[in-house]
C-alpha positions as CSV (number, residue, x, y, z in Angstrom):
1,X,-0.2,0.2,0.3
2,X,1.2,3.1,-1.0
3,X,0.5,7.3,0.2
4,X,1.0,10.0,-1.1
5,X,1.8,13.9,-0.8
6,X,-0.8,14.9,-3.2
7,X,-2.8,12.1,-1.6
8,X,-3.0,9.1,-3.9
9,X,-3.6,5.9,-2.1
10,X,-2.5,2.7,-4.1
11,X,-2.6,-1.4,-3.6
12,X,0.5,-3.4,-5.2
13,X,1.7,-7.2,-5.3
14,X,4.7,-8.1,-4.4
15,X,5.1,-9.9,-8.6
16,X,3.1,-7.6,-10.4
17,X,5.0,-4.1,-11.8
18,X,1.4,-2.7,-11.8
19,X,-1.1,-1.3,-9.1
20,X,-4.4,-3.7,-8.1
21,X,-6.8,-1.1,-6.8
22,X,-6.2,3.1,-7.0
23,X,-8.1,3.7,-3.7
24,X,-7.8,7.1,-3.9
25,X,-6.9,9.5,-6.9
26,X,-4.5,12.6,-6.5
27,X,-5.9,15.8,-5.6
28,X,-7.1,14.7,-1.9
29,X,-5.7,16.0,1.3
30,X,-1.6,14.6,1.8
31,X,-1.8,10.9,3.7
32,X,0.0,11.3,7.1
33,X,-0.2,7.6,8.0
34,X,-2.3,4.2,6.9
35,X,-1.9,0.5,7.6
36,X,-3.9,-2.9,7.3
37,X,-5.9,-4.2,10.0
38,X,-4.7,-7.2,11.4
39,X,-6.7,-9.4,9.4
40,X,-5.2,-7.9,6.1
41,X,-8.8,-7.6,4.2
42,X,-9.3,-3.6,5.1
43,X,-7.0,-0.2,4.8
44,X,-7.2,2.7,7.1
45,X,-6.3,6.0,5.3
46,X,-5.3,9.2,7.3
47,X,-4.9,12.8,6.1
48,X,-3.6,16.6,6.2
49,X,-7.4,17.4,7.0
50,X,-7.9,15.4,9.8
51,X,-10.0,13.0,7.5
52,X,-9.4,8.6,8.2
53,X,-11.1,6.6,5.4
54,X,-11.3,2.9,5.4
55,X,-11.4,0.8,2.9
56,X,-12.5,-3.1,1.9
57,X,-8.9,-5.1,0.6
58,X,-10.5,-7.6,-2.0
59,X,-12.1,-4.7,-4.4
60,X,-12.8,-5.6,-7.9
61,X,-13.2,-2.3,-9.1
62,X,-11.0,-0.2,-9.9
63,X,-11.0,3.2,-7.6
64,X,-13.6,2.2,-5.1
65,X,-15.3,4.1,-2.8
66,X,-14.4,3.9,0.7
67,X,-16.7,2.2,3.5
68,X,-16.2,4.8,6.4
69,X,-14.7,8.2,5.4
70,X,-15.2,10.5,9.0
71,X,-13.3,13.7,10.1
72,X,-12.0,13.2,13.0
73,X,-9.8,16.2,13.9
74,X,-10.6,19.4,13.0
75,X,-7.0,19.8,11.9
76,X,-4.7,17.5,10.6
77,X,-5.0,13.2,11.8
78,X,-1.4,12.1,12.3
79,X,-1.9,8.8,12.9
80,X,-5.0,5.9,14.1
81,X,-4.6,2.6,15.2
82,X,-7.2,-0.3,14.8
83,X,-8.3,-1.7,17.9
84,X,-9.9,-5.4,17.9
85,X,-11.5,-7.1,15.1
86,X,-10.9,-2.8,13.5
87,X,-14.8,-2.0,14.4
88,X,-12.5,-0.2,17.2
89,X,-9.9,2.9,15.6
90,X,-8.1,5.4,18.0
91,X,-6.7,8.2,16.1
92,X,-4.4,10.8,17.2
93,X,-4.5,14.5,15.5
94,X,-4.5,17.5,16.1
95,X,-8.2,19.5,16.8
96,X,-9.6,22.9,18.1
97,X,-10.5,21.8,21.5
98,X,-7.6,19.9,22.4
99,X,-9.0,16.1,22.4
100,X,-5.8,15.2,19.7
101,X,-6.7,11.3,21.1
102,X,-10.3,9.9,20.4
103,X,-11.9,6.4,19.8
104,X,-14.2,5.7,17.2
105,X,-17.1,3.3,16.7
106,X,-17.1,2.0,12.9
107,X,-20.2,0.5,13.6
108,X,-22.3,2.9,14.1
109,X,-23.5,6.1,12.4
110,X,-20.4,9.1,11.6
111,X,-22.9,11.7,14.5
112,X,-22.6,8.7,17.3
113,X,-19.8,6.8,16.0
114,X,-16.9,9.0,18.6
115,X,-16.8,6.7,21.4
116,X,-14.3,9.2,23.9
117,X,-11.9,11.9,23.3
118,X,-8.5,12.4,25.1
119,X,-8.1,16.2,25.9
120,X,-4.3,16.0,25.8
121,X,-0.5,17.3,23.8
122,X,-1.6,20.9,23.2
123,X,-0.5,21.6,19.8
124,X,-1.8,18.3,18.6
125,X,-0.9,14.5,18.8
126,X,2.2,13.5,16.4
127,X,2.6,9.8,17.1
128,X,-0.3,6.5,18.2
129,X,0.7,3.2,19.7
130,X,-1.2,0.5,20.7
131,X,-0.8,-2.5,23.6
132,X,-3.4,-4.6,23.1
133,X,-2.3,-7.1,25.7
134,X,-2.6,-4.3,27.9
135,X,-5.4,-2.0,26.1
136,X,-3.5,0.4,26.4
137,X,-2.6,3.2,24.0
138,X,0.8,5.4,23.9
139,X,0.7,8.5,22.4
140,X,3.8,11.4,21.4
141,X,3.1,15.1,20.9
142,X,4.0,18.2,19.2
143,X,6.2,19.3,22.8
144,X,7.7,15.9,23.6
145,X,4.6,14.6,25.8
146,X,4.0,11.1,26.2
147,X,0.3,10.3,27.1
148,X,-0.6,6.4,28.2
149,X,-4.1,6.0,28.3
150,X,-5.9,3.0,29.2
151,X,-8.8,2.4,26.6
152,X,-11.5,0.2,29.0
153,X,-11.5,2.6,31.6
154,X,-11.6,5.6,29.2
155,X,-8.5,7.4,31.3
156,X,-5.6,8.8,31.2
157,X,-2.8,6.4,33.4
158,X,0.5,8.8,32.9
159,X,1.9,12.1,31.1
160,X,5.5,12.8,31.1
161,X,8.3,15.2,28.9
162,X,10.6,12.0,27.0
163,X,11.7,15.0,24.6
164,X,12.8,18.6,23.7
165,X,10.4,18.4,20.4
166,X,8.3,16.8,18.9
167,X,7.8,13.1,19.3
168,X,8.1,11.5,15.5
169,X,7.4,7.9,16.4
170,X,6.7,4.9,19.3
171,X,8.2,1.6,19.2
172,X,6.5,-0.9,21.2
173,X,8.3,-4.4,22.4
174,X,6.6,-7.9,21.5
175,X,6.3,-8.4,24.6
176,X,4.9,-5.1,25.6
177,X,7.6,-4.4,28.4
178,X,9.3,-1.8,26.9
179,X,8.4,0.8,24.5
180,X,10.9,3.6,23.0
181,X,10.3,6.7,21.2
182,X,12.2,8.5,18.6
183,X,12.1,12.6,18.4
184,X,12.5,15.4,16.1
185,X,15.8,16.2,17.5
């Protein structure tokens, strides 16, 4: 799966030089992040205008429409994570009201899909990591802060400053004992 600055999203197969599907043509907001869900049957794309769009991967048409597309953040959606069987999605980004990390239910109408919004990260959340064993979300912000959220209790557990500049990367070890952060500095 490829996403570009021009907003185009294309899917390729290893053994074929030409694209299988063009999910989104050029001329849209820049792609900020994209992932396949754990089952590999859906892909999601976040963009610079705050939207998250999700497609079924097994499309037969050349220009399929997303089955879900909604604005998660008022300024930008920088990262997201599929939770459980991908009916629950977490997003990070920047919103005018500082609700910069959100949980969404993809099975209900877009007007009712916001489950919980965490007010955190002045100037926006840049990255997000899901820890499934512990049911935690870890987010990094533009000012170097890390926030850890319990998604079962829907509360913030810890907030601390890890860096002097924006957190650009988060990684979690497979046993979920440790996580590492990388920053713009």
